[in-house]
ROKOLMI-491039 format. One record per residue (C-alpha): x, y, z; residue number from 0. Coordinates in pm, whole numbers. Layout:
BEGIN
<<X,Y,Z>,NUM>
...
//
This chain:
BEGIN
<<8225,1267,-2922>,0>
<<8075,1211,-2579>,1>
<<7876,1534,-2607>,2>
<<7740,1425,-2944>,3>
<<7628,1093,-2796>,4>
<<7458,1272,-2504>,5>
<<7278,1510,-2741>,6>
<<7158,1218,-2956>,7>
<<7035,1036,-2647>,8>
<<6857,1350,-2529>,9>
<<6698,1421,-2867>,10>
<<6581,1065,-2932>,11>
<<6576,902,-2589>,12>
<<6364,1153,-2403>,13>
<<6070,1150,-2649>,14>
<<6086,770,-2664>,15>
<<6079,755,-2284>,16>
<<5776,986,-2279>,17>
<<5603,776,-2544>,18>
<<5667,456,-2349>,19>
<<5543,616,-2024>,20>
<<5228,745,-2196>,21>
<<5161,403,-2346>,22>
<<5211,236,-2010>,23>
<<4979,474,-1826>,24>
<<4712,451,-2096>,25>
<<4716,72,-2086>,26>
<<4693,81,-1707>,27>
<<4394,316,-1722>,28>
<<4218,103,-1984>,29>
<<4272,-202,-1764>,30>
<<4138,-21,-1458>,31>
<<3825,96,-1642>,32>
<<3762,-249,-1786>,33>
<<3808,-399,-1440>,34>
<<3551,-160,-1296>,35>
<<3305,-236,-1574>,36>
<<3356,-609,-1518>,37>
<<3301,-568,-1143>,38>
<<2980,-369,-1192>,39>
<<2840,-614,-1447>,40>
<<2927,-911,-1229>,41>
<<2761,-745,-931>,42>
<<2448,-661,-1131>,43>
<<2417,-1010,-1277>,44>
<<2475,-1200,-954>,45>
<<2312,-973,-695>,46>
<<2034,-795,-881>,47>
<<1821,-739,-569>,48>
<<2108,-577,-379>,49>
<<2196,-370,-686>,50>
<<1839,-240,-702>,51>
<<1849,-149,-333>,52>
<<2176,40,-386>,53>
<<2028,229,-682>,54>
<<1715,310,-480>,55>
<<1925,437,-188>,56>
<<2134,653,-421>,57>
<<1820,795,-582>,58>
<<1665,876,-245>,59>
<<1985,1046,-133>,60>
<<1992,1247,-454>,61>
<<1630,1359,-407>,62>
<<1695,1452,-42>,63>
<<1996,1658,-150>,64>
<<1789,1840,-409>,65>
<<1523,1925,-151>,66>
<<1788,2048,92>,67>
<<1949,2269,-173>,68>
<<1610,2411,-267>,69>
<<1538,2493,98>,70>
<<1876,2660,140>,71>
<<1821,2869,-173>,72>
<<1477,2970,-46>,73>
<<1617,3074,294>,74>
<<1906,3276,145>,75>
//
C-alpha cells in the first residue's frame, strides 16, 4: 500500500510541482519585465534631457565600435 501511495505521489505530484514552479518563474519574469518597462518610462518622462544624452552617448559608442571593426577588418 505504501508503494502504491508513493507511485501515485510521483505520477501526480511531480508534474504538479513542475507546473507550479513554471507558473511561479513565469510570473516572476513578467513582473521583472514590467518593472523594467516602468523604470524606463518613468526615467524618460521625468528626465528627458538626461535620457537624450544617454541615447546620444550610446549611439556615439555604437558608431565608434563600427568604425573600429571596419578598421580591424581592413587590416586583417
